[in-house]
Structures are given as C-alpha cells and as structure tokens.
N, C-alpha and C positions, 0 to 999 in steps of 0.2 A: 504494500500500500504506500502510495506517495504521501509525503508530508507537505502540508501547505502552511504558508505564513499567514497567521490570523492576527490582525490588530484591531483594537477597539478604537473607533473614531469618536464615539460619544456614549456617555452613560447618563441616563435620566433616572434618578432614584424615585421609587414608588414603594411605600411600605404598606402591604396588605396581605395578611396571612403569611404564606411562605414567600410571596413575591417581594423582591428587593429592588426591582427596577427593570429598565429596558435598555438594551445596548444596540448600537449600530456598529457593525463590524465590516472589515475588508478582508477578503481572501485574495492576497496579492497575485498569486499565480493564475487565478481564474479571472482577474480583473473584475471581481464581483463584490458589490456592496450588499449586505443584508441588513435591513432595518428592523427594529422592534423585536429583537430576540429577548425573550423574558428570562430574567435571572432569578433563581429561587434559592432559599436556604431553609433547611429544617434541621435542627440540632446541629451536628457537625457536617452535614451534607450540603453541598452547593452544586447547582446544576443549571445548564442553559437549555431553553426550550425554543425550538424553531417557531417562527411566526405562525399564527392561526387567525382565522376569522370567525365571527359569530355565525351560528346557523340561523338561517331565516327561512320560514315557510309561509307562503302567502302573505309576505310583507310583515310578518310578526316574528320577533326573536323566539327561538325555541329554548325552552327551559326544562331542566331535569326535575325529577321528583323533589329535589332539595331546593328548588326555586332558582338555582344558578343557571346562567346562560350557558348553553352548550356551544362548543367550538369545533370547527373543522380544521384539521391540520393541512396546510398547504403543501408541505414537503415532508419527506421522511427518508431515512437511511435504510439500506437493505440489510443491515445487521446491527445488533446491539453493540458490538465492539466498536464499529465505526461511529455510531451515535454517541457512545461514551467518550471516545477520543475527541470528537468534535466539541462536546460539552466541556470537557476538561480544558481544551485549548481556548475556548471562549471565556471560561471563568478566569483562566490565567491572564488573558489579554485584558479583561475588565479590571482585574486587580493591578495590572501594570499601569493602567490609566488612572484608576481611583482605588488606592489601597484600602479605603474604608467602605467600599461599595456594599459589603455584606455585613457591616456592623449593624447591630440591632437598634442603635440610636439614630440611624439615618445614613446619609451618603457620606 
C-alpha cells in the first residue's frame, strides 16, 4: 500500500458528545482536498470520520428511533486496515496543526 502525505489545512472545533470538530485536509499526492472530516474522541480513543450527508426522504430529514438525524456516508474504504490508517494519519495531521484539538476544554 502506498503512503500518502496528509496535512490539515484547517481545524474548526465543535464540542458535542464525542465530536471535537471538523478538519479540512490535503492529500498531496492525489492533489485532493477533503473538507469537513469529523474528528471524535471517546476516552483515550481518537478517530476521523469521512464526510457524510443527512438522509432526506420526500424533503424531510430522516431520523432514527432515538430522534437523531440519520447520515449517508459519501465515501468508504474497502478495508478496515486502510480506514484505520487513514484515520490515524488525519488525527496526526490535526494534532500537528492544533495540539489541543482533542482537549476536553475546547480547541
């Protein structure tokens, strides 16, 4: 598997449940910018989640039994190993830009 250079161009803090904010990243070798990657933290775990969009049916947001809006993933990796490697690289890039990004007190 090739290794790609991932840098974080911007981090926007948002504290809600496990969510810590959204990152805009650059994958240099692909000349690709990815916006709004969600960054999460729970206990000692940190992870990145590819962008998703809310589900809409007949012009109305779809909500689960818990009342939360349901989301559709726009992209996915073909293996858990690749997804985990990507997530780790994004977390590292975010921390290089903002070392306090995952602090519980804010950005």
